[in-house]
C-alpha positions, 0 to 999 in steps of 0.5 A: 560274396555269397550274395553275388553267388545267389543273384539272378545273373549268377543263378542264369549262367549256372543254368547255362552250364548246366544244360550245356552239360545236358546236350544243349539244355534238352530239358528245357526243350521249347514248347509251342502254344498249340501244344501247351493249350492242349496239355491243359486243355485235356487233362482231369483238373482243367476239365473237372466240373465245378461242383455246388455242395448240398449238406444232408444236414446243417446244425448251427449255434449261434445268437443271432440277437432275438430276445428269450422265447422269440428265436424265429427260423431263417430268413433266406438271407440268413441261411446265404450267410450259413451257404449259399449255395443252399439258399440259391437251390431252396429259392429254385425249389430244387431242394426242401429245406426243414428247420427246426428251432431247439432251444431259445435265446443263446442257447437256441440250436436250428437244425436245417435237413436239405432234401433234394426235390427237383434234381434228376438223382443222375446229376446227384453224386455223394460227396465224399471226402476224396481220402487226398491232400495233394497240392492241387486238391487243396487249391481246387477246394479253396477255389470251390469255398473260396473264403470258406464261412467266415461268419461260423466256425466250427463251434457254431457249424455242423455240415453234414455231408450229403451230395455234390452237383456238377453246374458248369466246366472251364472252357479255355481261351488262350495262352497269355505267355510261356515262362522257362527257367530263363525267366528271373521273375518266375525262377523255375527249374531248367525242367519246367515250365509255367504257362499262363492262359485265360479260360472262360466259366460256361455254365450247365442247366443246373449252374443257370441260378449261378451265373452271374450272366443269367436272369435267375440270377439277378433275380436273387435277392442282392444278399444271397448275390453277394453271399454266392460270390463271397462264398465262391460259389457264383460263376462269373462269366462276364470276364476270363479268368486266369491262372497258370499251369506248371508243366514237368519234363518228364522223358521226351514229355511234357506232364502237366503237374499243377494249376494255380487257379487263382494266380493271374492279377485282376480274377473277376470276383 
C-alpha cells in the first residue's frame, strides 16, 4: 500500500488535486518557448563569459622520473599537464614563463612565475575567490575546470591566484523541450519548470587559441590540445551544447533559478 501511494500515477493525481485547490494550477501556468528563451538569454549566469585562469605562480613537487642531478625544465607538454591555459598562452607569447628548479631527484621543486606580457591590462581581471558557494557557483566552477588537475594533488601543486581573462561567450540556439510537474521523468514541483536548450560557444579574440575550430588551436601540439580538452579550457565550437535551466514561479512571473550546464547527453568534449 505504501508503494502504491508513492507511485508516479498517485503523485500526478495528488498534484492535480493540489492545482485544483490553487485555482486551476496557477503555479504551473505554461510558458512559451520565446518567453523561456528570453529568460535564459538575459540571465547573468548565461551571459557570464568563459574565463581562462592565469596563476601568478605554480609550485610543483613531483618526481618526473629523472635521475639525480638531471632535473630539466618542463617541456610545454609537461606544463600542459599542470596548467593547459598557461601552456597555450605561453605558446602564443601572451605571457612570460620563468621557471626555476630547486633541489634534485625526488626532492626537486619547480617554481614557475607567470607574467602577462601581451594581454591588454583592461582584459586582465583579478582572479579572486567570489566568496560564495551557491549551487550555481559550484557548477560553473566545475564546468570551467571540468576535470581539475587529476595528475597532481594539492601536495604536489600549489597555485597562487593571479588573473582571469574572458575568452568567449555563449550564444543561445533554441529551446529543445519544456518540462513541468506533469512530466514523470523529471519530477518537478508544480511551481517549477525545466527548460532543455541548446547553445554554442563564441570565442573572442583572446579565445582564438582555445577554439577547437581555429587554425591557431589546430597548430598546437597534440598533447597540449588533449590537455586543453581534459582540463575544460578548450571551447568546442563544432557542435551545439545542451543544458537544462530550472525556473521557479515567483508571484506572477517565472524566474531563472539554476542552469545545469552538463545535463545534456552527447555534449561534445
